C-alpha positions as CSV (number, residue, x, y, z in Angstrom):
1,M,22.1,-100.4,26.9
2,T,25.6,-99.4,27.5
3,E,29.0,-101.2,27.4
4,L,29.4,-103.7,30.2
5,D,25.7,-104.1,30.8
6,L,24.4,-107.7,31.2
7,V,21.8,-108.7,28.6
8,V,19.6,-111.8,28.2
9,L,19.3,-113.6,24.9
10,K,15.7,-113.7,23.7
11,E,16.0,-116.6,21.2
12,S,18.4,-119.5,20.8
13,I,21.4,-119.2,18.4
14,I,22.1,-122.9,18.1
15,E,25.0,-122.5,15.7
16,H,26.9,-120.8,18.5
17,G,25.7,-123.1,21.3
18,L,23.5,-120.4,22.9
19,V,20.0,-120.8,24.1
20,A,17.3,-118.3,25.0
21,G,17.9,-117.0,28.5
22,D,21.7,-117.1,28.3
23,V,23.4,-114.0,29.8
24,G,26.0,-112.0,27.9
25,T,27.9,-108.8,28.4
26,V,27.8,-105.8,26.0
27,V,31.4,-105.3,25.1
28,H,30.8,-102.7,22.3
29,R,27.9,-100.4,21.5
30,Y,27.6,-99.2,17.9
31,S,27.1,-95.5,17.3
32,D,23.8,-96.2,15.6
33,E,22.6,-97.5,19.0
34,E,20.7,-100.3,17.3
35,A,23.2,-103.1,17.8
36,S,25.9,-104.3,20.1
37,E,28.8,-106.7,20.3
38,V,27.8,-109.2,23.1
39,E,30.2,-111.6,24.6
40,F,29.0,-114.9,26.1
41,V,31.4,-116.7,28.5
42,D,31.4,-119.9,30.6
43,T,31.9,-119.9,34.4
44,R,35.7,-119.8,34.0
45,G,35.6,-116.7,31.7
46,T,36.3,-118.6,28.5
47,T,34.6,-117.0,25.6
48,I,31.9,-119.1,24.0
49,A,30.9,-116.5,21.4
50,V,31.1,-112.8,20.6
51,L,28.2,-111.8,18.4
52,T,26.9,-108.6,16.8
53,L,23.2,-108.5,17.9
54,E,20.5,-106.1,17.2
55,D,18.7,-104.7,20.3
56,S,15.6,-106.8,19.5
57,A,17.7,-110.0,20.1
58,V,18.4,-109.2,23.7
59,R,16.8,-107.7,26.8
60,P,18.0,-106.4,30.1
61,P,17.8,-108.7,33.1
62,M,14.6,-108.1,35.1
63,A,14.1,-107.8,38.8
64,G,13.3,-111.1,40.4
65,E,15.3,-113.2,37.9
66,I,18.1,-115.5,38.9
67,L,21.1,-116.6,36.9
68,H,21.3,-120.3,36.0
69,V,24.2,-122.5,35.0
70,R,24.1,-125.1,32.3
71,D,26.6,-127.4,30.6
72,V,28.0,-126.1,27.3
73,T,30.4,-129.0,26.7
74,P,29.8,-130.5,23.3
75,A,28.5,-134.1,23.4
76,A,31.1,-136.7,22.4
77,P,30.7,-138.2,18.9
């Protein structure tokens, strides 16, 4: 993994509104090469979350996969 690589979230992180399969971008790679800062954005480029994630939490996109869009607007109370 290197900076600007796309990565796929392996497990949901509900407290940040993210679900397994969401795609983020590596925006910083730590020197220990075991963790990265990953930014998740909506289709307009608005940041949803920037998280420090260990490599085990994400994977690279695989050949034959397609990106998918889902609504991230919080439900009205």
